[in-house]
C-alpha angles and dihedrals in degrees: 000000000000121000118212096183140347138179135155093289109035142022124201117199144170104244112217121229110262096030120111110242096206100047116008098043096051088049090052093046090049093047091054101036102022128226132063123328124199126198116226101175138004143230124201116262092250095048125082135195149088119346135168123219129189119234096193134040091241091055090046090054091048096046092043089056091050089054092050092048093050092243097120098079118203123197127185142192115221136179114215136185112249130014114283123197113292091261142341153149118259118203124177144147111250129201119195117210099203094191091060095031087227133124128217136195110237131189101236145017118271136139112319093014120122132190115246126195136176141153127218143185123206110231099187135037099218135086116282093044125213111221135191109213131191116195123222093179129024108225128164108272089349101150093042096051097040093055095039091052089057093051095264108106118182115259105258095016099123091165090064104038110290115137098184130111100251113124100222138013113283095237124126131179097231104170139029123180131174140154111263130172094340099316136077112252116211123186123179144172133163132222120253094230 
């Protein structure tokens, strides 16, 4: 696991694909740096990229508040089948079926349904298309289901409609930014694909 930054309060890492962000990554960070490690946000098992972890309970409380206030901004790179419009904002109502661990776009709000919003820019003109995505909300499988529901499944995302040979979804957390001690912290890394 690669470290981008660490101090006494936070650790910023590049989560490898196939490693659990809520249990395995904190254990790996603790093994290398010592002390407690507190997850603040999560990434799906089959998705990699930049993540921030708290190393104290105080830092965990501050970072959690930033997440709740929408001040911890997460951006992604994704490779999707097809060529979506050059840029846009996607807004949907999402329902998660926990038994199937699958998320669906639904037409209206009801119990268990959450609003989901993101904005994106297409970076290439070919199929598959490389996208840069900025989340406004952080819902389970959000990017994957919002693009798939519009006919642009992520390359490698067999759960949400891709029929290619890739082993996992081509989705990567490439940038995290948040206010911290009077300055804006920005951490980024990009996928090798």
